ZAMARGU-4260 file (C-alpha; in steps of 0.2 Angstrom, whole numbers, plus 5000, padded with zeros to 4 digits):
<rodrens>
0) 5001/5000/5000 | 5007/5018/4995 | 5008/5032/5005 | 4994/5042/4996 | 4981/5025/4999
5) 4987/5027/5017 | 4984/5045/5018 | 4965/5040/5012 | 4962/5026/5022 | 4969/5037/5038
10) 4958/5051/5033 | 4942/5041/5030 | 4945/5032/5045 | 4947/5047/5057 | 4932/5055/5048
15) 4921/5038/5054 | 4928/5040/5071 | 4923/5058/5072 | 4908/5053/5068 | 4906/5039/5081
20) 4913/5049/5096 | 4903/5067/5095 | 4885/5058/5090 | 4886/5045/5107 | 4883/5055/5121
25) 4872/5054/5136 | 4853/5058/5135 | 4847/5069/5150 | 4828/5071/5152 | 4820/5087/5149
30) 4803/5096/5152 | 4796/5100/5134 | 4782/5111/5128 | 4775/5113/5109 | 4777/5129/5097
35) 4765/5132/5085 | 4760/5147/5073 | 4758/5153/5055 | 4767/5162/5043 | 4760/5173/5032
40) 4764/5189/5021 | 4762/5205/5027 | 4756/5212/5014 | 4742/5201/5008 | 4740/5190/5024
45) 4743/5175/5012 | 4750/5159/5019 | 4770/5156/5017 | 4772/5139/5012 | 4789/5129/5015
50) 4795/5143/5025 | 4810/5136/5038 | 4806/5137/5057 | 4819/5133/5070 | 4822/5135/5087
55) 4837/5144/5089 | 4852/5134/5095 | 4844/5120/5094 | 4842/5105/5079 | 4825/5107/5081
60) 4816/5115/5068 | 4801/5111/5053 | 4794/5120/5037 | 4777/5129/5037 | 4762/5120/5028
65) 4753/5125/5012 | 4742/5135/5024 | 4755/5144/5031 | 4754/5133/5050 | 4767/5126/5059
70) 4770/5115/5074 | 4785/5111/5083 | 4785/5097/5099 | 4797/5092/5110 | 4805/5110/5114
75) 4815/5112/5129 | 4805/5123/5141 | 4811/5141/5145 | 4817/5156/5137 | 4817/5151/5118
80) 4820/5163/5102 | 4811/5155/5086 | 4817/5160/5069 | 4808/5161/5051 | 4817/5163/5035
85) 4813/5160/5016 | 4819/5168/5000 | 4812/5182/4996 | 4806/5189/5014 | 4817/5196/5028
90) 4823/5185/5042 | 4809/5186/5056 | 4815/5181/5074 | 4802/5181/5090 | 4805/5177/5109
95) 4794/5167/5120 | 4793/5158/5136 | 4788/5141/5135 | 4782/5133/5151 | 4782/5113/5153
100) 4768/5104/5145 | 4761/5122/5139 | 4759/5125/5119 | 4764/5144/5114 | 4758/5152/5098
105) 4770/5163/5088 | 4765/5172/5072 | 4775/5179/5059 | 4773/5190/5046 | 4788/5191/5035
110) 4789/5207/5025 | 4796/5204/5006 | 4814/5209/5005 | 4823/5210/4988 | 4840/5209/4997
115) 4838/5196/5012 | 4854/5197/5021 | 4849/5186/5033 | 4847/5170/5024 | 4857/5155/5027
120) 4868/5149/5014 | 4874/5131/5014 | 4885/5130/5000 | 4904/5133/5001 | 4902/5139/5019
125) 4910/5135/5035 | 4907/5141/5051 | 4894/5157/5048 | 4879/5154/5036 | 4871/5172/5034
130) 4873/5179/5017 | 4879/5195/5026 | 4894/5185/5035 | 4898/5179/5017 | 4913/5188/5008
135) 4911/5179/4991 | 4895/5181/4979 | 4883/5165/4980 | 4869/5165/4970 | 4852/5157/4977
140) 4838/5150/4966 | 4822/5146/4975 | 4817/5132/4964 | 4801/5125/4972 | 4793/5142/4966
145) 4802/5144/4951 | 4793/5126/4946 | 4777/5133/4949 | 4778/5147/4936 | 4791/5143/4924
150) 4789/5128/4910 | 4804/5119/4915 | 4807/5099/4913 | 4825/5095/4917 | 4837/5103/4928
155) 4846/5112/4915 | 4829/5123/4911 | 4827/5126/4928 | 4846/5134/4927 | 4847/5143/4912
160) 4847/5163/4911 | 4843/5165/4930 | 4859/5171/4936 | 4872/5184/4931 | 4888/5175/4927
165) 4881/5158/4923 | 4881/5152/4904 | 4870/5138/4900 | 4868/5133/4881 | 4856/5120/4875
170) 4865/5111/4864 | 4852/5104/4851 | 4833/5102/4851 | 4835/5083/4852 | 4826/5078/4867
175) 4837/5072/4881 | 4852/5081/4876 | 4865/5089/4885 | 4869/5106/4891 | 4885/5115/4893
180) 4886/5125/4910 | 4902/5139/4912 | 4902/5149/4929 | 4913/5164/4926 | 4920/5158/4909
185) 4931/5142/4905 | 4945/5139/4920 | 4954/5126/4910 | 4961/5122/4892 | 4962/5103/4892
190) 4953/5099/4909 | 4933/5100/4911 | 4925/5116/4913 | 4908/5108/4921 | 4907/5113/4938
195) 4905/5102/4953 | 4886/5096/4957 | 4881/5094/4976 | 4866/5085/4979 | 4861/5086/4998
200) 4879/5088/5001 | 4885/5074/4991 | 4895/5075/4976 | 4884/5069/4961 | 4890/5062/4944
205) 4883/5077/4932 | 4895/5071/4916 | 4888/5071/4899 | 4887/5052/4897 | 4882/5044/4879
210) 4891/5027/4877 | 4889/5027/4859 | 4893/5043/4850 | 4879/5048/4836 | 4887/5061/4829
215) 4888/5077/4841 | 4875/5074/4855 | 4876/5066/4871 | 4865/5063/4886 | 4868/5071/4904
220) 4868/5064/4920 | 4859/5080/4926 | 4844/5076/4916 | 4840/5063/4929 | 4834/5073/4942
225) 4816/5078/4943 | 4814/5098/4945 | 4801/5096/4955 | 4809/5086/4970 | 4823/5101/4971
230) 4818/5115/4984 | 4833/5127/4979 | 4849/5129/4972 | 4863/5138/4976 | 4878/5143/4966
235) 4896/5148/4970 | 4905/5156/4956 | 4922/5161/4965 | 4933/5156/4979 | 4920/5152/4991
240) 4921/5136/4984 | 4940/5133/4989 | 4935/5129/5009 | 4925/5116/5005 | 4928/5107/4988
245) 4946/5112/4985 | 4958/5104/4971 | 4941/5103/4962 | 4932/5116/4962 | 4939/5129/4951
250) 4925/5130/4938 | 4913/5132/4953 | 4900/5123/4963 | 4880/5121/4960 | 4872/5114/4976
255) 4855/5107/4976 | 4844/5105/4991 | 4829/5093/4989 | 4814/5096/4998 | 4811/5090/5016
260) 4797/5086/5026 | 4787/5094/5040 | 4788/5090/5057 | 4773/5091/5066 | 4760/5095/5051
265) 4748/5084/5046 | 4751/5074/5028 | 4747/5085/5013 | 4750/5078/4994 | 4751/5084/4977
270) 4745/5077/4963 | 4751/5085/4946 | 4747/5080/4927 | 4758/5089/4913 | 4754/5088/4894
275) 4768/5095/4881 | 4770/5097/4863 | 4786/5103/4854 | 4786/5108/4836 | 4799/5112/4825
280) 4803/5132/4823 | 4811/5128/4806 | 4808/5117/4791 | 4826/5112/4786 | 4835/5120/4771
285) 4830/5116/4753 | 4843/5107/4741 | 4846/5115/4724 | 4852/5110/4707 | 4852/5114/4690
290) 4843/5106/4677 | 4853/5097/4663 | 4844/5092/4646 | 4843/5072/4650 | 4831/5077/4666
295) 4820/5090/4656 | 4814/5073/4646 | 4815/5062/4662 | 4795/5062/4669 | 4801/5055/4686
300) 4813/5071/4687 | 4808/5088/4695 | 4816/5095/4679 | 4802/5088/4669 | 4796/5101/4657
305) 4809/5112/4660 | 4824/5120/4652 | 4841/5116/4653 | 4849/5127/4664 | 4833/5129/4675
310) 4835/5129/4696 | 4824/5115/4704 | 4824/5112/4722 | 4818/5099/4737 | 4818/5098/4756
315) 4815/5079/4758 | 4810/5082/4777 | 4794/5092/4773 | 4791/5082/4757 | 4791/5065/4767
320) 4784/5073/4781 | 4798/5066/4793 | 4795/5081/4806 | 4782/5075/4820 | 4775/5085/4835
325) 4784/5079/4850 | 4771/5073/4863 | 4776/5072/4883 | 4765/5068/4896 | 4772/5070/4913
330) 4762/5061/4929 | 4769/5067/4947 | 4763/5064/4964 | 4772/5069/4981 | 4766/5070/4999
335) 4774/5077/5015 | 4771/5080/5033 | 4776/5073/5050 | 4773/5069/5067 | 4780/5076/5083
340) 4799/5074/5080 | 4801/5068/5063 | 4795/5073/5043 | 4795/5064/5028 | 4794/5070/5010
345) 4790/5059/4997 | 4788/5058/4977 | 4785/5048/4962 | 4785/5055/4944 | 4784/5047/4928
350) 4789/5058/4911 | 4789/5054/4895 | 4793/5063/4880 | 4796/5062/4862 | 4806/5073/4850
355) 4802/5081/4833 | 4810/5067/4824 | 4806/5049/4824 | 4817/5038/4836 | 4821/5052/4848
360) 4814/5049/4866 | 4818/5054/4883 | 4809/5046/4896 | 4813/5048/4916 | 4804/5037/4930
365) 4810/5043/4948 | 4804/5042/4967 | 4813/5050/4980 | 4811/5047/5000 | 4818/5061/5013
370) 4817/5057/5032 | 4823/5069/5045 | 4822/5063/5063 | 4826/5074/5077 | 4827/5062/5094
375) 4832/5077/5106 | 4836/5096/5105 | 4855/5093/5101 | 4852/5080/5087 | 4845/5078/5071
380) 4846/5065/5060 | 4841/5066/5041 | 4839/5051/5027 | 4837/5052/5010 | 4835/5041/4994
385) 4833/5046/4977 | 4830/5033/4964 | 4829/5036/4944 | 4827/5026/4927 | 4832/5035/4913
390) 4827/5030/4895 | 4834/5040/4880 | 4832/5034/4863 | 4845/5046/4855 | 4845/5047/4834
395) 4859/5050/4825 | 4862/5069/4822 | 4875/5082/4817 | 4890/5077/4810 | 4883/5060/4805
400) 4878/5055/4786 | 4864/5043/4794 | 4854/5056/4803 | 4839/5065/4797 | 4847/5081/4794
405) 4863/5074/4787 | 4856/5063/4775 | 4841/5078/4770 | 4852/5091/4767 | 4866/5085/4758
410) 4857/5077/4745 | 4851/5084/4729 | 4835/5086/4719 | 4843/5081/4702 | 4843/5062/4711
415) 4824/5062/4712 | 4817/5050/4699 | 4836/5045/4692 | 4844/5035/4705 | 4841/5026/4722
420) 4846/5042/4732 | 4830/5050/4729 | 4833/5067/4735 | 4843/5061/4750 | 4863/5058/4753
425) 4864/5041/4753 | 4858/5028/4739 | 4843/5019/4747 | 4845/5028/4762 | 4831/5037/4766
430) 4816/5038/4780 | 4813/5018/4784 | 4833/5016/4783 | 4836/5031/4795 | 4823/5026/4806
435) 4828/5008/4807 | 4845/5013/4817 | 4844/5012/4835 | 4855/5021/4850 | 4846/5017/4867
440) 4854/5022/4883 | 4847/5017/4898 | 4854/5021/4916 | 4848/5017/4934 | 4853/5027/4948
445) 4853/5028/4967 | 4858/5044/4978 | 4858/5038/4996 | 4863/5052/5009 | 4864/5050/5028
450) 4866/5066/5039 | 4869/5067/5057 | 4869/5086/5066 | 4873/5086/5083 | 4873/5102/5095
455) 4881/5095/5110 | 4881/5113/5118 | 4877/5130/5112 | 4895/5134/5106 | 4899/5117/5097
460) 4889/5111/5080 | 4894/5096/5070 | 4888/5088/5054 | 4893/5072/5049 | 4887/5065/5031
465) 4890/5049/5021 | 4881/5048/5004 | 4883/5040/4986 | 4880/5042/4968 | 4878/5024/4961
470) 4874/5023/4943 | 4872/5007/4932 | 4872/5011/4912 | 4869/5001/4897 | 4868/5007/4879
475) 4865/4998/4862 | 4867/5003/4844 | 4859/4995/4831 | 4860/4995/4811 | 4848/4981/4806
480) 4853/4969/4792 | 4845/4974/4776 | 4848/4967/4758 | 4846/4984/4748 | 4862/4992/4756
485) 4854/5006/4766 | 4871/5010/4775 | 4885/5011/4761 | 4895/4997/4769 | 4895/4977/4768
490) 4899/4979/4787 | 4883/4988/4793 | 4873/4981/4779 | 4876/4963/4787 | 4869/4969/4803
495) 4878/4976/4816 | 4874/4977/4837 | 4885/4985/4848 | 4883/4985/4867 | 4893/4993/4881
500) 4886/4993/4901 | 4896/5004/4914 | 4894/5002/4933 | 4899/5019/4943 | 4900/5024/4960
505) 4905/5038/4970 | 4907/5037/4988 | 4906/5055/4999 | 4911/5056/5018 | 4911/5072/5026
510) 4914/5081/5042 | 4911/5098/5046 | 4911/5105/5065 | 4911/5122/5071 | 4916/5131/5087
515) 4907/5148/5091 | 4913/5160/5107 | 4911/5177/5111 | 4929/5188/5112 | 4924/5202/5122
520) 4910/5212/5122 | 4909/5215/5102 | 4916/5201/5094 | 4911/5184/5090 | 4923/5170/5084
525) 4918/5154/5075 | 4930/5142/5071 | 4926/5128/5058 | 4936/5113/5055 | 4931/5097/5045
530) 4937/5083/5031 | 4931/5076/5016 | 4935/5060/5007 | 4927/5055/4992 | 4931/5038/4980
535) 4926/5034/4963 | 4925/5018/4953 | 4919/5016/4935 | 4919/4999/4925 | 4915/4999/4908
540) 4912/4984/4896 | 4907/4981/4879 | 4907/4971/4864 | 4902/4973/4845 | 4894/4958/4834
545) 4893/4959/4817 | 4885/4948/4803 | 4867/4945/4811 | 4857/4931/4804 | 4841/4939/4808
550) 4836/4956/4815 | 4826/4950/4830 | 4841/4941/4835 | 4851/4955/4843 | 4863/4946/4856
555) 4881/4950/4852 | 4886/4932/4850 | 4872/4928/4839 | 4884/4938/4825 | 4897/4929/4815
560) 4910/4940/4821 | 4913/4948/4839 | 4924/4957/4848 | 4925/4964/4866 | 4933/4981/4876
565) 4935/4985/4894 | 4940/5001/4903 | 4942/5003/4921 | 4947/5020/4933 | 4947/5020/4951
570) 4950/5038/4959 | 4953/5045/4977 | 4954/5060/4985 | 4951/5070/5002 | 4955/5084/5010
575) 4956/5094/5027 | 4950/5112/5030 | 4948/5123/5043 | 4943/5141/5042 | 4940/5156/5055
580) 4926/5168/5054 | 4927/5183/5065 | 4912/5197/5068 | 4913/5213/5076 | 4894/5219/5082
585) 4886/5206/5068 | 4891/5220/5054 | 4909/5218/5051 | 4915/5201/5046 | 4932/5193/5043
590) 4935/5176/5035 | 4951/5165/5036 | 4950/5148/5029 | 4963/5135/5020 | 4960/5118/5012
595) 4975/5105/5012 | 4970/5091/4998 | 4978/5075/4991 | 4972/5066/4975 | 4976/5050/4968
600) 4978/5058/4950 | 4993/5070/4957 | 5008/5062/4952 | 5020/5052/4965 | 5030/5064/4969
605) 5017/5079/4973 | 5013/5078/4991 | 4999/5090/4994 | 4987/5105/4987 | 4984/5120/4997
610) 4970/5131/4995 | 4971/5148/5006 | 4955/5159/5007 | 4954/5176/5016 | 4937/5188/5014
615) 4929/5204/5022 | 4909/5207/5023 | 4905/5224/5029 | 4886/5230/5032 | 4890/5248/5030
620) 4872/5254/5033 | 4872/5247/5051 | 4886/5258/5055 | 4882/5273/5066 | 4891/5285/5056
625) 4880/5280/5039 | 4873/5296/5033 | 4855/5298/5039 | 4850/5306/5024 | 4854/5291/5013
630) 4846/5279/5022 | 4829/5283/5013 | 4839/5276/4996 | 4851/5263/5003 | 4841/5253/5016
635) 4856/5241/5016 | 4873/5243/5010 | 4885/5230/5012 | 4903/5228/5004 | 4913/5214/5003
640) 4929/5208/4995 | 4938/5190/4995 | 4953/5182/4988 | 4954/5163/4987 | 4963/5147/4979
645) 4954/5133/4971 | 4959/5119/4959 | 4956/5108/4946 | 4963/5089/4948 | 4972/5080/4933
650) 4962/5068/4924 | 4963/5051/4930 | 4982/5041/4924 | 4986/5057/4915 | 5004/5056/4927
655) 5006/5038/4925 | 5019/5031/4915 | 5009/5019/4901 | 5011/5006/4888 | 5000/4998/4875
660) 4999/4982/4869 | 5005/4977/4852 | 5009/4959/4842 | 5027/4955/4836 | 5032/4942/4826
665) 5045/4930/4834 | 5047/4921/4819 | 5039/4923/4801 | 5025/4908/4807 | 5025/4914/4825
670) 5017/4930/4834 | 5020/4934/4852 | 5012/4949/4862 | 5023/4963/4865 | 5021/4983/4871
675) 5024/5000/4865 | 5029/5015/4876 | 5012/5026/4875 | 5014/5041/4887 | 5031/5043/4898
680) 5019/5051/4912 | 5023/5066/4925 | 5028/5061/4943 | 5027/5080/4947 | 5010/5082/4939
685) 4998/5093/4952 | 4982/5101/4951 | 4979/5117/4940 | 4976/5131/4953 | 4962/5144/4951
690) 4967/5160/4960 | 4952/5174/4961 | 4949/5190/4968 | 4933/5196/4972 | 4926/5214/4973
695) 4907/5219/4976 | 4892/5226/4985 | 4875/5221/4989 | 4861/5237/4990 | 4843/5237/4997
700) 4835/5252/4990 | 4819/5262/4994 | 4814/5251/5009 | 4821/5234/5000 | 4809/5237/4985
705) 4825/5235/4975 | 4839/5224/4977 | 4855/5227/4969 | 4871/5216/4967 | 4887/5221/4957
710) 4902/5211/4957 | 4919/5211/4949 | 4929/5195/4947 | 4948/5192/4942 | 4951/5173/4940
715) 4967/5166/4935 | 4971/5148/4930 | 4989/5144/4934 | 4998/5129/4933 | 4987/5124/4916
720) 4989/5106/4911 | 4993/5105/4892 | 5006/5092/4883 | 5022/5095/4881 | 5029/5089/4864
725) 5043/5077/4865 | 5056/5071/4852 | 5046/5057/4841 | 5066/5047/4842 | 5061/5043/4861
730) 5048/5031/4856 | 5032/5038/4865 | 5015/5039/4855 | 5009/5052/4868 | 5017/5067/4875
735) 5016/5069/4894 | 5006/5082/4902 | 5013/5096/4912 | 5010/5111/4924 | 5013/5126/4912
740) 5005/5142/4907 | 4991/5153/4914 | 4972/5157/4908 | 4963/5173/4914 | 4945/5179/4917
745) 4938/5194/4922 | 4921/5202/4921 | 4906/5211/4928 | 4890/5203/4938 | 4875/5214/4940
750) 4860/5207/4948 | 4843/5218/4950 | 4828/5212/4960 | 4812/5223/4960 | 4794/5225/4967
755) 4788/5237/4957 | 4770/5237/4963 | 4765/5229/4978 | 4746/5230/4984 | 4735/5218/4991
760) 4726/5214/4974 | 4741/5217/4961 | 4761/5215/4962 | 4772/5216/4950 | 4791/5210/4952
765) 4804/5210/4940 | 4822/5203/4939 | 4838/5208/4928 | 4854/5200/4927 | 4870/5204/4917
770) 4887/5198/4916 | 4901/5201/4905 | 4917/5189/4903 | 4934/5193/4896 | 4945/5176/4893
775) 4964/5178/4888 | 4978/5167/4889 | 4992/5175/4896 | 5006/5162/4896 | 5010/5146/4888
780) 5028/5143/4895 | 5038/5135/4883 | 5024/5127/4874 | 5019/5132/4857 | 5004/5141/4851
785) 4992/5125/4846 | 4976/5123/4837 | 4970/5123/4820 | 4953/5136/4816 | 4953/5137/4835
790) 4969/5142/4843 | 4978/5144/4861 | 4988/5159/4859 | 4994/5170/4872 | 4987/5188/4871
795) 4969/5180/4865 | 4955/5170/4870 | 4957/5152/4874 | 4952/5143/4858 | 4948/5159/4849
800) 4944/5158/4830 | 4958/5161/4816 | 4957/5162/4799 | 4961/5173/4783 | 4951/5189/4785
805) 4943/5196/4768 | 4951/5213/4766 | 4942/5221/4751 | 4934/5215/4736 | 4944/5218/4718
810) 4928/5218/4708 | 4938/5220/4692 | 4947/5204/4693 | 4932/5195/4701 | 4942/5190/4716
815) 4942/5194/4736 | 4957/5200/4744 | 4962/5191/4760 | 4976/5195/4774 | 4993/5186/4771
820) 4991/5178/4789 | 4977/5172/4797 | 4970/5183/4811 | 4958/5182/4824 | 4940/5184/4821
825) 4930/5180/4837 | 4928/5171/4854 | 4918/5154/4854 | 4910/5161/4870 | 4899/5175/4875
830) 4908/5191/4879 | 4893/5195/4888 | 4873/5190/4893 | 4860/5195/4902 | 4842/5191/4905
835) 4826/5200/4911 | 4811/5192/4919 | 4794/5199/4926 | 4780/5193/4936 | 4763/5200/4937
840) 4751/5193/4951 | 4731/5198/4950 | 4720/5196/4965 | 4732/5184/4972 | 4729/5170/4961
845) 4731/5175/4943 | 4749/5177/4939 | 4758/5180/4923 | 4778/5174/4921 | 4787/5180/4907
850) 4806/5180/4904 | 4817/5186/4889 | 4838/5182/4889 | 4852/5187/4878 | 4871/5183/4873
855) 4883/5194/4863 | 4899/5195/4856 | 4903/5179/4851 | 4905/5168/4836 | 4897/5151/4829
860) 4905/5141/4813 | 4890/5138/4802 | 4897/5123/4796 | 4881/5118/4788 | 4882/5131/4775
865) 4901/5130/4772 | 4896/5111/4769 | 4881/5113/4758 | 4890/5129/4748 | 4907/5123/4747
870) 4907/5104/4749 | 4892/5099/4740 | 4887/5112/4728 | 4867/5112/4733 | 4867/5128/4744
875) 4855/5141/4736 | 4869/5153/4738 | 4881/5141/4728 | 4868/5136/4715 | 4860/5153/4712
880) 4878/5164/4714 | 4874/5173/4697 | 4857/5180/4706 | 4860/5196/4714 | 4843/5195/4722
885) 4851/5179/4731 | 4868/5185/4736 | 4876/5201/4732 | 4893/5201/4722 | 4902/5206/4736
890) 4896/5190/4747 | 4898/5178/4733 | 4916/5184/4733 | 4917/5184/4753 | 4912/5165/4753
895) 4917/5156/4735 | 4934/5168/4732 | 4944/5166/4722 | 4956/5171/4736 | 4971/5181/4734
900) 4982/5187/4748 | 4987/5204/4750 | 5005/5198/4743 | 4999/5188/4729 | 4999/5171/4734
905) 4982/5162/4729 | 4972/5153/4744 | 4960/5138/4743 | 4943/5140/4750 | 4945/5130/4765
910) 4958/5143/4770 | 4947/5157/4771 | 4931/5154/4784 | 4928/5172/4785 | 4910/5170/4780
915) 4906/5157/4790 | 4911/5161/4806 | 4896/5172/4810 | 4891/5182/4825 | 4881/5173/4835
920) 4873/5186/4846 | 4855/5184/4849 | 4839/5190/4860 | 4826/5174/4865 | 4808/5177/4873
925) 4814/5160/4883 | 4797/5158/4894 | 4779/5162/4896 | 4768/5155/4909 | 4749/5160/4913
930) 4743/5152/4930 | 4727/5151/4939 | 4724/5146/4959 | 4707/5141/4960 | 4697/5147/4973
935) 4694/5137/4989 | 4677/5131/4985 | 4681/5128/4965 | 4695/5115/4972 | 4686/5108/4985
940) 4673/5102/4969 | 4689/5090/4967 | 4689/5086/4984 | 4705/5094/4985 | 4713/5110/4996
945) 4722/5120/4982 | 4722/5118/4964 | 4731/5126/4949 | 4731/5127/4933 | 4745/5134/4921
950) 4748/5134/4903 | 4765/5139/4895 | 4776/5141/4882 | 4796/5139/4879 | 4808/5146/4865
955) 4793/5157/4857 | 4803/5168/4847 | 4822/5170/4841 | 4828/5188/4836 | 4847/5185/4827
960) 4856/5190/4811 | 4864/5173/4811 | 4861/5164/4796 | 4857/5147/4804 | 4842/5140/4812
965) 4848/5144/4830 | 4864/5151/4836 | 4864/5142/4854 | 4866/5125/4849 | 4882/5115/4847
970) 4887/5102/4837 | 4900/5096/4847 | 4892/5095/4863 | 4906/5086/4873 | 4919/5098/4868
975) 4928/5109/4880 | 4929/5124/4868 | 4924/5119/4851 | 4907/5126/4844 | 4900/5124/4826
980) 4885/5121/4821 | 4885/5107/4808 | 4868/5099/4803 | 4862/5102/4821 | 4844/5100/4826
985) 4839/5119/4834 | 4827/5120/4850 | 4810/5117/4847 | 4794/5127/4853 | 4786/5119/4867
990) 4770/5121/4874 | 4765/5114/4892 | 4748/5113/4900 | 4749/5108/4918 | 4736/5105/4933
995) 4740/5103/4952 | 4730/5097/4967 | 4735/5098/4983 | 4723/5087/4996
</rodrens>
């Protein structure tokens, strides 16, 4: 056993021992009473459901019921404090003297607050959890409320365009396809730029997961989650992540908290049904061709009866009615409640969705059980388990000649009635052949979590959690046997079936303790300490069978020829952390923290990875010197700044010296097994380091009617992991990874939340978010700039787009003059983006919600147009290039040349992509929902206590100058930086109707 394994095992044992020791203490008999009451909105008197009600200094608490009521039994008698918090409202605390065996009633009227500084933050925090004490910017989403008004079906929908600094793009309109998430830009060149995702304190597998490629798109494990099970989401975009999550958090952290039970409240249940319909917003581009004399005489050709030289067009997708309306159904049930000292939440949902192309389905079946038990004031036990099964049929797509768009948009109308292509790309490869290809992905997932919170003394708290993310996936890729020659190769036409199974387990063990003590009269010190251990194991096995006897025999061993494969890896990492918080008069806060990590992915000569953090938060408006004249404007003003370090561990095995097997001839008739040097490895390989400085302020304006958050960040990724080229004479196939180079991200984030109108029968809320990001490679060390059309060059964005740029048009000589060398032409990621959403509420039961978002300052490679125009010659601009009503003379030269450099050299068209790197800036009307909550007497007609009906739509309208159908898509969904539109399906317009009944 090596020292790193010893270290991990020791840390695991230490955390387990801590859990055993701190949660075993003598139980003393206590005299108790009961606290009950209601939580309502001070403006309207309406009940506030799911507000968190806690007894300060203990582990006892509950959530308010749908009617705003709450009840907390078994509370130790005496002078106690009851605190109520809810997102969007100011925190309220009341004191009450509770007698033995008595029931005390405490009612709360919460005031809406656009800036809730007393809101509790969980993500990335150790010690004090109030927002006012956090030096870093942390965004919160009230997911439970958002799901009620927004037409969302996935967690990606839930996160998209809600928060400043969070960029989420939907890769395509294929049902079940993944999304790309970036927090404050891209932090790495070679490693993943996706943030960590945490569910109820446990790391989650949120990767794109496509066991068999289908051309460009992929499924996402994040889509396994049911959005209706989520209570709230917190997003850490900066150095606050470093304290808890250390060497893997440089891309940020998204923490998801699922719904919990309500101790002391009666059982309530909600039944929902949702119907959805998706339709294409684009019919596909037609193919064009020029008739010749022979085809004008062919009665089966579209040229029949025309003149030679006439132009015809055809769109196989519309001609054959390939598009379909994607129908979706979602049935859900949830129940929650609790007894004297426990609460529970249960849910089940079944969601089935068809895509707008045949052979595309996304079905999700999920259940969740959350249980919390408070046996005494100082101890709370939480247990939860989430279960899901996801079935995803993913059609061939994007860069794929076996997909509907590839087959239809690369065809020619001149083949109709002439040969077996009949307007499609491949011979005999039309709707029946493409529909017969199957690519199925199934995943069964279990997420168990056990958490214990123990407060043996008022000054000491402990939290110990153990959880896992256990996934079993399997996929099948099937090309049926056929005698017609559908697929162009003898191997595929003989029938091919491929099958893969993957077992992936991730276990998280976590402990966090905190000690609070007053220091003098004005200071309070909080010292947090803890550790974390994470173990991941993945085992992938697969086989391919070629040459099937019949298509119904789909087992690998029924094929004439079979091959197999296996991939396996294990990874372990852990860390120890500590953070000191000093608070002066509960308005000035200092944070000093650090974490020490080790990982099996580090090189063998790397010991530990150290992450420090220091921050300050100051609620200036509560100071005596704050000008009285400003109180009417600034009801709250907080200044904050933080500096911290995060990291991103190397890929598993990147530091190791590896070899590949290869046969070699011992004699002319004898072959033996040998090895080839694959990668020399690097024993000094360590995590990339993200160092970030953040500065900002939060302001509550005009008596908390407006909340304003402004943040500037400067994030540098140091010790980038890059490949350093080796001399070929050394014999290694791959170049080793080394820590070298630097990448910088900087920008502004602005969030505005306002209550414009606040009347009992009419309310108008609005939210505006805006952010910028500047990405720049600042250093590559001794590694030369690399890349082709997308390059990594110091002084420019990572993987910026480079090409010869058209300088001018020489109309006299019918040519375009281009730059002598390639030049930077655009950023693949948005330089600025934002969103605006608004909610109108009439008579407390009629609500209208709308959202618009935008992205600007980025380019998208329109490879679809480039391929159809230059490679296949079937695009309208190419075929009608002599028609100035279709394409101007300047645009014709810009796209098709001929191209001459300024120094007189001739260039091929493939070297000049100026015309196809398009500005992808756009504005999208993303969401619209109208909902109505029925009066109680109408709901009771259904024997329900509440009923809501809502109608919604998503992707209603797009405004852009981009020539393709959708500037947001990416035909390279799993790529880190690469971004192109290549026969990629745009996002469909989706309509949703939903009914919720509460009993």
